[in-house]
N, C-alpha and C positions, 0 to 999 in steps of 0.2 A: 506751717503747712497743714491742712485739714485732713483726717482721713475719707476719703471717699465713704458716704452714709450707706445704711445697713436696714434693711428690716426684716425683722428674727434670723440676723445670722446674714440675710440674702440682699446681696448689693441692688439698690436701687436702679432703677435705668436712667440713662441721663436725663433721659426728657423732663423729670422731677427736679434737675440743677438748675441753676441760675447760669445758664453756658450763655457765655455771647454769642452776637450773629457772625454767619463768616463773611468774612472779605471777598469773599469769591462770589459771581454770583451763577456759578456753574453749575451743578449740582448731577457729577458725572464724573467715572473714569479717575483720569488722574485725581483729581479734588478733594476723590473719598478716599475713605477706608474703613476696618475693620476693629470695633472697640467692645474688648472683652470686657465688661461689667469688675467682672473679676479676674483681677488683674495681680499679681505677674503670674507669665507662666512658668516660673522658678518658684516664687510660694505656693501656687498652687499643682503644681506636679509636683508635689511631694509625698500626694496619696492617688489612687486610681481613682477613691471618690469625689477628691473636692476638681481634680481634671474633668469628670465627669458631668458636674455642676457649671464648670468654666464654660463647657463645651455644650451645652443648652443653645439652643439656637435662640431663646428667649433673654439672654444673657450676652449675646452678640447685636450689636446695633452697626451701621452703615453711621459716618459721619464725615464733616467736611473736615480735611485732612488739619488745617488753620485750628476746629474748635477740640479738634481730638488732641495736638499739642500742648491747648490752653487747661482741659480738663488732666490730662498728666503733667503738667508743669504746676497745677494750682491742688490736685489731690496727693494725694498719699495713698495708697492700696488701701483697699478696705481687710479688713482682720477674716479671715477665713470664717467661713461656718463652723460650729461644733457638726461632728459626723450624723448626730441623729438629724440635724438643721439639712443637710445635704444630703443626707440621705430621702427624706420628706419632702424637697424640692426636686429632685430626679422622679420620684414618685410619683408624683404631683405632675411633673410635665409628662410625663407618660399617660397616667390618666384622660389628661388633656390631647393626646397624638398628637403631642410636638418630638421634635427630633434633636438629637446631636447637629452642629453644624460644625465639620469638618476641614483643615486647610491642604488641600495635597498639594506638596512644594514640588512635586516634579510636574502636574498642569500649572501649576501657579492659581489656582483656584478653590473657592469655597465648594464642598459640596453636602447634602445631608446625608443621614442616616436613622432609621429609627431606632427607638430607644427598646430594647429586648426585651420582650417581655419576662424573658428567664432573669435577666437583671433587674431588672423591677420587685420580682418574687424572691431573688437570691438578700436585696437589701431587707425587706418585711420581716424574710425568715431571721439575717444576722444581724438584726439591728431591734429584734425582737417588739416590730413594730403593728404586730396584729391585731393587737388592743383597741389601738389607731383608724384601721383599715380594713380591719373587718366586713366591712358591706362591701367593698371593692367589687365586679360582678369575677374577674380573672382570678377573685382569690376562695370562691367555692368550693373546689375541688381542691386546693390548693391544703397540705397537708400544715397544722401549724404547729409553732414550736413549742414543745413541753418546758413548764415553767419547773 
């Protein structure tokens, strides 16, 4: 079984894979489900940062159930990104105004939540990414880490 492919430590979208066509003509409801490009929840739930990457809306895709099952039968989970790769991915999503996509077990539905500015700023500070990202507008007044 091949490992799910990544680019710079981040799982690629399933649209870039050579997936089979669905055997179902219906494109709705019970024939679709949500694919996390960064699977499994156990592997990515080991740290808050990896869980944040997993929960980014850009890494979740509606898929036909039969194709989704085929994907998981034919690909092993991707190797998790490094902390730096994960932090840069969350910061990039924040810069682009993207959201987290989170499942509500009680309502049995997904909802989106904006990435908090404070979270992105704390990643920059904690991983000393200021040198990479100093030109970002939300950092203009933020204190920079001292060497």
